[in-house]
C-alpha positions as CSV (number, residue, x, y, z in Angstrom):
1,M,14.2,-4.7,17.5
2,S,14.9,-6.1,14.0
3,T,16.0,-3.6,11.2
4,L,14.3,-4.0,7.5
5,K,16.4,-3.9,4.9
6,H,13.6,-1.6,3.5
7,P,11.1,-0.2,5.0
8,Q,8.0,-1.2,4.6
9,I,3.8,-0.4,3.4
10,L,1.1,-2.7,3.3
11,L,-1.4,-3.0,0.2
12,A,-4.3,-4.8,-0.2
13,S,-6.9,-4.2,-3.0
14,D,-10.5,-2.8,-1.6
15,L,-12.6,-5.4,-1.8
16,R,-16.2,-3.4,-3.1
17,D,-14.1,-2.0,-6.5
18,G,-10.6,-3.9,-7.0
19,E,-8.2,-0.3,-6.3
20,V,-5.5,-0.8,-4.1
21,M,-5.3,0.2,-0.8
22,F,-2.6,1.2,1.9
23,L,-2.5,1.2,5.0
24,G,-2.4,4.5,6.8
25,A,-2.7,6.2,9.8
26,S,-6.4,5.5,10.4
27,G,-7.4,3.2,7.9
28,W,-7.2,2.7,4.4
29,E,-5.9,5.5,1.9
30,R,-5.9,5.4,-2.2
31,D,-3.4,7.8,-2.5
32,Y,0.3,5.8,-1.3
33,R,1.6,9.0,-0.2
34,R,-0.3,8.4,3.1
35,A,0.7,5.1,4.1
36,R,2.5,4.0,7.0
37,I,5.4,3.1,6.9
38,A,7.5,0.5,9.4
39,F,11.2,0.8,9.4
40,D,11.6,-2.6,11.9
41,A,9.8,-5.8,12.0
42,V,7.9,-5.1,15.4
43,A,6.1,-2.5,12.9
44,A,5.8,-4.5,9.9
45,T,3.8,-6.9,11.9
46,E,1.6,-4.4,13.7
47,L,0.6,-4.0,9.7
48,E,0.1,-7.5,8.7
49,K,-1.9,-7.3,11.6
50,I,-4.5,-5.1,11.1
51,G,-4.1,-5.7,7.7
52,L,-5.2,-9.4,8.1
53,A,-8.2,-8.4,10.6
54,D,-9.6,-6.1,8.0
55,Y,-8.8,-9.3,5.1
56,A,-11.1,-11.8,7.7
57,A,-14.1,-8.9,8.6
58,N,-14.3,-9.4,4.4
59,R,-13.2,-5.1,3.6
60,V,-9.3,-6.0,1.7
61,V,-8.3,-9.1,-0.1
62,D,-4.4,-9.7,-1.3
63,V,-2.8,-8.1,1.7
64,Y,0.9,-8.1,1.8
65,L,3.8,-6.0,2.2
66,T,6.0,-4.1,0.3
67,D,9.2,-2.9,0.4
68,V,9.5,1.1,-0.3
69,E,12.4,3.9,0.0
70,I,11.7,6.7,1.1
71,E,11.9,10.2,-1.0
72,K,12.7,13.6,-0.2
73,D,9.0,15.0,0.8
74,G,9.1,11.8,2.8
75,A,6.9,9.9,0.9
76,P,6.9,5.9,0.8
77,A,7.5,5.0,-3.3
78,P,7.5,1.3,-4.0
79,L,10.6,-0.6,-5.3
80,H,9.3,-3.5,-7.1
81,Y,7.7,-3.5,-10.3
82,R,4.3,-4.7,-9.4
83,E,3.8,-2.1,-7.0
84,K,5.1,0.5,-9.0
85,M,2.2,-0.2,-11.5
86,R,-0.3,-0.8,-9.4
87,I,-0.3,2.7,-7.8
88,K,-0.5,4.2,-11.2
89,G,-4.0,2.5,-12.0
90,P,-4.7,-0.4,-14.7
91,S,-3.1,-0.2,-17.9
92,V,-5.9,-0.9,-20.4
93,R,-8.5,2.2,-20.3
94,R,-6.3,5.1,-19.7
95,D,-8.8,7.1,-20.2
96,L,-10.8,5.6,-16.8
97,G,-10.2,5.7,-13.2
98,K,-7.0,7.4,-10.4
99,Q,-4.7,7.4,-14.1
100,A,-6.9,9.9,-16.1
101,T,-7.2,12.1,-13.4
102,G,-3.4,12.3,-13.1
103,A,-3.5,10.9,-9.2
């Protein structure tokens, strides 16, 4: 079992509404804090396999793994700027979507 430099989570975009999704324990979640975390290459490969199957079934698009750090409460926090922005929601209309509700 090979370890990863950083734990990883799987992201995708929902094909219906374009919202960012995170693969959780029982399917796709809109809350990154409930994402399944891969701590080794085997677990990361399993996440990718599930994501690519959902891509092939036209449920999600833009499936990819991203590095995270684990916060004190156990939640994953993205390390890269792109994913930090994606979890906040669209930046053009702050009065709409999850950014308006503070989620």
